[in-house]
Each structure stands twice: as C-alpha cells, then as structure tokens.
C-alpha positions as CSV (number, residue, x, y, z in Angstrom):
1,M,168.8,104.8,181.8
2,L,168.7,101.0,181.6
3,A,165.0,101.3,180.4
4,L,165.9,103.6,177.7
5,Q,168.4,101.1,176.4
6,I,165.8,98.4,176.5
7,I,163.6,100.3,174.7
8,F,165.9,101.3,172.0
9,W,166.9,97.7,171.3
10,I,163.5,96.7,171.2
11,L,162.8,99.4,168.9
12,F,166.1,98.8,166.6
13,V,165.5,94.9,166.6
14,L,161.9,95.6,165.3
15,I,162.8,97.8,162.5
16,F,165.9,95.6,161.3
17,Y,163.7,92.8,161.3
18,T,161.0,94.3,159.3
19,Y,163.0,95.6,156.4
20,L,166.2,93.4,156.4
21,G,165.9,90.4,159.1
22,Y,163.0,88.7,157.7
23,G,164.1,88.4,154.5
24,L,167.7,87.1,155.7
25,I,166.0,84.6,158.2
26,V,163.4,83.4,155.5
27,S,166.0,83.2,152.7
28,I,168.2,80.9,154.9
29,Y,165.1,78.7,155.7
30,I,164.6,78.4,151.8
31,K,168.2,77.5,151.0
32,L,168.0,74.7,154.0
33,G,165.2,73.2,152.0
34,G,162.3,74.4,154.1
35,G,160.3,76.5,151.5
36,R,157.1,75.6,149.6
37,K,157.6,73.2,146.8
38,S,155.8,74.4,143.6
39,G,154.0,71.8,141.5
40,K,154.3,73.6,138.4
41,S,155.9,72.3,135.8
42,Q,158.0,73.6,132.9
43,P,157.7,74.0,129.6
44,F,153.7,74.6,129.2
45,S,152.7,71.8,127.3
46,E,149.1,71.0,127.7
47,K,146.9,71.2,125.0
48,R,144.2,72.6,126.8
49,F,144.5,76.2,128.1
50,P,142.6,77.1,130.9
51,K,139.8,79.9,130.0
52,V,140.9,83.5,131.5
53,A,138.8,86.5,131.7
54,V,140.9,89.8,131.6
55,I,139.6,92.5,133.5
56,V,140.2,95.9,133.3
57,A,138.4,98.8,135.4
58,A,139.0,102.4,133.6
59,Y,137.8,105.6,134.8
60,N,139.1,108.6,132.9
61,E,141.7,107.0,131.0
62,Q,141.1,108.6,127.6
63,E,144.5,109.6,127.2
64,F,145.8,105.6,127.5
65,I,143.1,103.5,126.9
66,K,143.8,102.8,123.4
67,E,147.4,101.8,124.2
68,K,146.0,99.6,126.7
69,I,143.2,97.8,124.2
70,A,145.9,97.2,121.9
71,N,148.3,95.6,124.6
72,T,145.4,93.5,125.7
73,F,145.0,91.8,122.5
74,E,148.9,91.6,122.1
75,L,149.1,89.3,124.6
76,E,150.2,86.0,123.5
77,Y,147.0,83.5,124.8
78,P,144.6,81.5,122.4
79,S,141.6,84.2,121.5
80,D,139.1,81.1,121.9
81,R,140.4,81.1,125.7
82,K,140.7,84.4,126.8
83,T,137.8,86.9,127.3
84,V,138.4,90.8,127.5
85,I,136.3,92.6,130.0
86,I,136.4,96.5,130.2
87,I,134.3,98.5,132.8
88,T,134.2,102.4,132.5
89,D,131.8,103.3,134.8
90,G,131.3,106.8,136.1
91,S,133.9,108.1,133.3
92,T,133.1,111.6,132.3
93,D,135.8,111.7,129.5
94,A,135.9,109.9,126.3
95,T,137.2,106.6,127.7
96,A,133.6,104.9,127.3
97,S,132.9,105.7,123.9
98,I,136.5,104.7,123.0
99,V,136.0,101.3,124.6
100,R,132.7,101.4,122.9
101,A,134.2,101.9,119.6
102,A,136.8,99.1,120.2
103,A,134.4,96.8,121.3
104,E,132.4,96.8,117.6
105,N,135.5,95.5,116.0
106,N,137.3,93.4,118.8
107,D,136.0,90.8,120.8
108,I,135.8,93.0,124.1
109,I,132.9,92.9,126.8
110,H,132.5,96.5,127.6
111,L,130.3,97.6,130.8
112,H,129.1,100.9,131.3
113,K,127.1,102.9,134.1
114,D,127.0,106.7,134.7
115,E,126.9,106.4,138.3
116,R,130.3,105.8,139.6
117,T,130.3,103.4,142.7
118,G,134.1,102.4,143.3
119,K,136.2,100.1,141.5
120,A,135.4,97.3,144.1
121,V,131.6,97.4,142.8
122,A,132.7,97.7,139.3
123,I,134.9,94.7,139.6
124,N,132.2,92.5,141.0
125,R,129.8,93.2,137.9
126,A,132.6,92.4,135.7
127,V,133.2,89.0,137.5
128,A,129.7,88.2,136.7
129,F,130.5,88.3,133.1
130,A,133.5,86.2,133.2
131,N,131.0,83.2,132.5
132,D,132.7,80.0,132.3
133,S,136.4,81.4,132.9
134,E,138.5,79.4,135.0
135,I,141.0,82.2,135.8
136,L,140.5,85.8,136.5
137,V,143.3,88.3,135.4
138,F,143.3,91.9,136.9
139,S,145.0,94.6,135.4
140,D,145.1,98.5,135.9
141,A,144.3,100.2,133.0
142,N,147.4,102.7,133.2
143,S,149.9,99.8,132.9
144,L,150.9,97.6,129.9
145,L,151.9,93.8,130.2
146,N,154.4,91.8,128.6
147,P,153.4,89.5,125.9
148,G,153.8,86.4,127.8
149,A,152.1,87.5,130.9
150,I,148.9,85.3,130.8
151,I,150.6,82.2,129.5
152,S,153.3,82.5,132.7
153,I,150.4,83.2,135.0
154,A,148.3,80.3,133.6
155,Q,151.4,78.0,134.3
156,Q,151.4,78.7,137.7
157,Y,147.8,77.1,138.2
158,K,149.2,73.8,137.2
159,D,150.2,73.6,141.1
160,P,146.5,72.8,142.8
161,A,147.7,74.7,145.7
162,V,148.0,77.7,143.8
163,G,144.9,80.0,144.3
164,G,146.2,83.3,143.0
165,V,149.0,84.4,141.2
166,A,150.8,88.0,141.8
167,G,152.7,89.6,138.8
168,E,155.7,92.0,139.2
169,K,155.5,95.9,138.9
170,K,157.7,97.8,137.1
171,V,158.1,101.7,137.4
172,I,159.4,103.0,134.3
173,S,160.9,106.5,134.1
174,N,163.0,107.8,131.5
175,N,162.2,111.4,133.1
176,E,165.3,113.1,135.1
177,K,162.8,115.5,136.7
178,S,160.8,112.6,138.4
179,F,162.7,112.5,141.6
180,H,159.6,110.5,143.4
181,G,159.6,108.1,140.3
182,K,163.1,107.0,141.1
183,G,162.5,106.5,144.5
184,E,159.5,104.6,143.6
185,G,161.3,102.6,141.1
186,L,164.2,101.5,143.4
187,Y,161.2,100.7,146.2
188,W,159.5,98.3,143.8
189,K,162.6,96.5,143.0
190,Y,163.2,95.6,146.9
191,E,159.7,94.7,147.1
192,S,159.6,92.6,144.0
193,A,162.6,90.6,145.8
194,H,160.8,89.9,148.8
195,K,157.5,88.9,146.8
196,K,159.9,86.0,145.5
197,I,161.1,85.4,148.9
198,D,157.7,85.2,149.9
199,S,156.5,82.9,147.2
200,D,159.6,80.8,147.8
201,F,158.5,80.3,151.7
202,Y,154.7,79.9,151.6
203,T,152.5,82.7,149.9
204,V,152.9,86.0,148.4
205,V,151.1,88.6,151.2
206,G,148.9,90.8,149.0
207,A,149.0,91.4,145.4
208,A,149.6,94.3,143.3
209,G,146.5,96.1,141.4
210,E,148.7,96.4,138.3
211,L,148.6,92.7,137.5
212,F,147.3,89.8,139.5
213,S,145.2,86.8,139.1
214,V,143.0,84.2,141.1
215,R,141.1,81.3,140.6
216,K,137.2,82.4,139.6
217,D,135.7,79.9,142.2
218,L,137.7,81.5,144.9
219,F,136.8,85.1,144.2
220,E,134.6,86.4,146.9
221,E,132.4,89.6,146.1
222,I,134.3,92.6,147.0
223,P,132.7,95.1,149.7
224,G,131.8,97.9,148.1
225,D,133.6,100.2,150.8
226,I,136.8,98.7,150.5
227,I,140.2,100.7,149.5
228,L,142.6,98.1,148.5
229,D,140.5,95.6,146.6
230,D,143.6,93.6,145.4
231,F,144.9,93.3,148.8
232,L,141.6,91.9,150.0
233,V,141.2,89.6,147.0
234,S,144.3,87.9,147.0
235,M,144.3,87.5,150.9
236,G,140.9,86.0,150.6
237,V,142.2,83.2,148.6
238,C,144.9,82.6,151.6
239,R,142.4,82.6,154.1
240,K,140.8,79.6,152.1
241,G,144.1,77.6,152.4
242,Y,145.3,78.3,149.1
243,V,148.9,80.6,148.1
244,V,149.2,83.5,146.1
245,A,152.5,82.5,143.9
246,Y,154.7,85.0,142.6
247,E,155.4,85.1,138.9
248,P,158.4,87.7,137.6
249,Q,157.8,86.6,134.2
250,A,154.4,88.6,134.1
251,F,154.8,91.9,134.5
252,A,152.9,95.1,134.5
253,M,154.5,98.6,133.6
254,E,153.6,101.7,134.4
255,T,155.1,105.3,134.7
256,P,155.4,107.1,138.1
257,S,153.1,109.7,139.5
258,L,153.3,113.2,137.5
259,S,154.1,115.3,140.6
260,I,154.9,114.5,144.5
261,A,151.7,115.8,145.2
262,D,150.0,113.2,143.1
263,E,152.0,110.7,144.4
264,Q,151.5,111.9,148.4
265,R,147.7,111.5,147.6
266,R,148.2,108.1,146.2
267,K,150.4,106.9,149.1
268,V,148.1,108.2,151.7
269,R,145.0,106.6,150.1
270,I,146.9,103.2,150.2
271,S,147.9,103.7,154.0
272,A,144.5,104.5,154.8
273,G,143.4,101.3,153.0
274,S,146.0,99.4,155.1
275,F,144.7,100.1,158.3
276,Q,141.2,99.4,156.7
277,A,142.8,96.0,155.4
278,M,144.1,95.2,158.9
279,S,141.2,95.6,160.5
280,R,139.1,93.6,158.1
281,L,141.7,90.4,158.4
282,K,142.3,90.5,161.9
283,E,141.8,86.9,162.3
284,L,145.2,86.6,160.3
285,F,146.8,87.6,163.4
286,N,146.0,84.1,165.0
287,I,149.3,82.3,164.2
288,F,148.0,79.2,166.1
289,R,145.5,78.8,163.2
290,Y,147.3,80.2,160.0
291,G,150.7,79.3,161.1
292,K,153.0,80.5,158.0
293,L,150.2,82.9,156.5
294,S,150.2,84.8,160.0
295,F,153.8,84.9,160.5
296,Q,154.3,86.6,156.9
297,F,151.0,88.7,157.6
298,I,152.5,90.0,160.7
299,S,156.2,90.4,159.2
300,R,155.5,91.8,156.1
301,R,152.5,94.0,156.4
302,A,151.3,94.7,160.2
303,L,155.0,95.5,161.3
304,R,155.7,97.6,158.0
305,W,152.3,99.4,158.2
306,A,151.3,99.8,161.8
307,I,154.5,99.7,163.8
308,C,157.6,100.7,162.0
309,P,156.1,104.2,160.9
310,F,156.0,105.1,164.4
311,A,159.0,103.2,165.7
312,L,161.5,105.2,163.5
313,P,160.7,108.6,165.0
314,L,160.7,107.0,168.4
315,L,164.3,105.5,168.1
316,L,165.7,108.9,167.2
317,L,163.7,110.4,170.6
318,V,165.0,107.4,172.8
319,N,168.5,107.9,171.3
320,I,168.6,111.4,171.9
321,L,167.6,110.9,175.5
322,I,170.3,108.2,176.1
323,I,173.1,110.6,174.7
324,L,171.5,113.5,177.0
325,T,171.7,111.3,180.1
326,G,175.6,111.3,179.7
327,N,175.7,107.8,180.7
328,Y,176.4,105.5,177.5
329,D,178.7,103.8,175.1
330,R,179.8,107.0,173.4
331,N,181.1,104.7,170.4
332,F,177.5,103.4,169.7
333,Y,174.8,105.6,170.7
334,F,176.2,108.8,169.7
335,F,177.5,107.8,166.5
336,F,174.4,105.8,165.7
337,G,172.2,109.0,167.0
338,I,174.3,111.2,164.3
339,A,173.8,108.7,161.7
340,Q,169.8,108.8,162.1
341,I,170.0,112.6,162.3
342,L,172.0,112.6,158.8
343,F,169.7,110.2,157.2
344,Y,166.5,112.3,158.0
345,V,168.7,115.5,156.6
346,V,169.6,113.8,153.5
347,A,165.8,113.0,153.2
348,L,164.9,116.6,153.8
349,I,167.4,117.9,151.1
350,G,165.7,115.0,148.8
351,W,162.2,116.6,149.9
352,M,163.6,120.0,148.4
353,F,164.6,118.6,145.4
354,A,161.5,116.5,144.7
355,S,159.9,119.0,142.7
356,G,163.2,119.9,140.7
357,N,165.9,118.5,138.4
358,S,166.9,115.2,139.9
359,R,170.0,114.3,137.9
360,N,172.9,113.2,139.7
361,L,171.1,112.9,143.0
362,R,170.6,109.4,143.4
363,L,172.1,109.5,147.0
364,F,168.8,111.1,147.8
365,Y,166.2,108.8,146.3
366,I,166.0,106.3,149.1
367,P,166.3,108.3,152.2
368,F,163.7,110.5,150.9
369,Y,161.2,108.0,149.5
370,F,161.7,106.0,152.3
371,V,160.5,109.0,155.0
372,F,158.1,110.0,152.4
373,M,156.2,106.7,152.3
374,H,156.2,106.5,156.6
375,A,154.9,109.9,156.7
376,A,152.1,109.0,154.3
377,V,151.2,106.1,156.8
378,W,151.0,108.8,159.4
379,A,148.4,110.8,157.6
380,G,146.6,107.6,156.3
381,L,145.9,106.6,159.9
382,F,144.2,109.7,160.4
383,R,142.1,109.0,157.6
384,F,141.3,105.9,158.5
385,L,140.4,106.9,162.1
386,K,138.2,109.6,161.1
387,G,136.5,107.7,158.4
388,E,137.3,110.0,155.5
389,Q,139.2,108.0,153.1
390,S,136.6,107.1,150.3
391,A,136.7,104.0,148.3
392,V,136.1,106.1,145.1
393,W,139.1,107.6,144.1
394,E,140.4,110.5,141.8
395,K,143.2,108.8,139.8
396,S,146.5,110.3,139.7
397,S,148.2,111.8,136.7
398,R,151.3,110.1,135.2
399,Y,154.3,111.0,133.2
400,V,154.0,109.8,129.8
401,S,157.1,107.6,128.5
402,N,158.1,105.7,125.2
403,S,158.9,102.8,127.4
404,V,155.6,102.0,128.3
C-alpha cells in the first residue's frame, strides 16, 4: 500500500511539474532577477539593416501560394536587404508554375526539382543560395506573417548572444465546426506563454517551423531523414552556446487542419519526430555540460514527450488500485480518482463531438485536445521504434479563413 502511494506521488509531482510547476518556478526565478539579460535595444535605429533570406518550402500549395508570395513582399523590410527563396521540389500541382510566373516579375529565387526528397534536403539547397545573407528566416508556405515580423526578428540579433529567434504561432479559426482547431488554438496560447518564460530564463527550447530564424553562420546542414527540421536547427544553435530568443511581435497565422484525421496524422508525425530528435540530441541530457539548456530540455521536452504521456494513465491506474485496497485517505484519493475519471469522460465526449458542431462546447476543448495530443505520442513512439515515419510528409488539408 505504501509503495502504491509513493508511486502515486512521484507520478503526480512529475505531471504537475511538467505542465505547471516548471513555469511557476522559472517565473519566480525571473522575478527575483535571475533571468537572461537581453542585449537588444529599442527602437531599431541602425542605418544598416542585416541582410536576410526568407526561405519558404512549398509542396502542392497551389491554393495558397499566391497569397503567401504577396504576404512575403508586404513584409516591412528594405527590399535591397531581403532575399526571397521559394522551393517547390516534388510539387505535382500548379505550385511550381505559379512561383515561376511570380519570379519573372518579382525578386524571387525559385528552386524546383521534380524529385521529392523531403523538406530538410530542400532547405539545405535553399540555404546554399542565400549568398551573403546574415540571417535566415524560415516560414511555412501555408502561414502568413504580420508586416513587422522581419524587423522585429532582426531587432533581436542586436544581442550577440542570440543565435536564433522564434516567432509566435497563432491558430486562426472562424469555423464553429473546427472543434480540434479550438483546442489547438488554446494549446498554442499556453505554449506561447511558456516560450516567453523560456526565453526570459535562458532560451526557447525548439522553434516552430511556421516562423523561426537563425544566424546563417550557425546553420548546419540538416540530415535528410530528419522529421522535425525546425527543432533540430534551433537546438543546434543552442548547442553552440547561443540562445534562441522569443519574439511575440513576429507571428505566423495559419488555420487548423481541415479534419480530425488530418490533425491526427500531423500530431503522430510530430510525436515520432520528437522521439527521433531526443535520440539525436541525447548529449543535451548532460546537465553538467549544458547547465540551463539541459534543465530546460529535460523539463520542457523530455518530460512532456517521453514521460507524461505514459505517466498520466499510470497515475489513474495507481489511484484506482489505492482505492481498491480500502486503506486510503478517502477525502483525497477517492475524490482525486473521481476527478481523473470525469476528466477522461469529458475528453471522450469531446472526441464524440470532434467532427460535429462545436458551438457552446468550450468545456470540452481542453480535455479533448490534451488527451488527443498524448494519444498521438503513443502512436508516434510506435512509428519511431518501427522506423515507419518518413521525413517526407503528405501535407494536411486546412480550413480556408478570411482571417489568414
């Protein structure tokens, strides 16, 4: 009985720390003056803007690529200091021809090969064309950036300790039926809050591919089999002793996946890539060598990806076993067990409504998406262990929204 209680509390503390405790502890540390001292200054007043290369990898994006191109040229940055590179490798629709036509009338470097070898290989090829660019800005083809995004990113590089910059991701959904989209939007608000905490403490632990940036001289060629290229590139910067800063004034907007099936495929792929990334970055577990970076990598990624998805169901099982023994504190274990069961029931109800009308069902967004994400981790682990997840990805269909 005592052993079950010990296991229960170990699991409880791990889960609480991962989702709430880390943020609370680090926030207090920052408030006490222990955070990273930013070297950037305001406002951006230097006469010489750093040269940037905006790199977009587009695969079968004919429905959206014109809007993406227009958005790229609406970015507020001196045109003579900005290079736009768009790669359309492997596209079988009109994406390549649309970009080719746009390149004839705009300053665009268009790269295309009929062979599709994956995003990592395409990005490596694009970087080689960045020439004398000092900063590389990566953005997904299905997301739009705010006009001041590049200037806000460039501003961060005034700090010589900054080797990369992570922008903010915003999920835009005006469709009441996009139940999983509502959950994803709430998740990214939570994630953005933690990215700010991470950056204020030391560094963002992995940037999102929708919008991130690195110094060109810190970029390392990405292995062709890498699934999460954005995470590996940004963490590669950290391994060299630099930090990835968070810049909320630079944000990428995109709509959610069109269906729950599309979102599930995307989450499973990301989960498989997470386990692959941990295996490739295992040296970051050495806290004696990497200090704060290791602390953040373990707290923000390893526990979230490799521990909590398995600790959560185990916590419920241990809680039930404690109750069944009859020798327990009824006022806590019983009611906490009931609370867990109710949480999963609400998540199940959310799953039942996931493909239907989600209006007035806000109560179910968080439980459903929380369980949905962790279930994807299980599937992603099996994909990773079996070596079945390809780095080449069939893109998810997304809602069309007037907000993006």
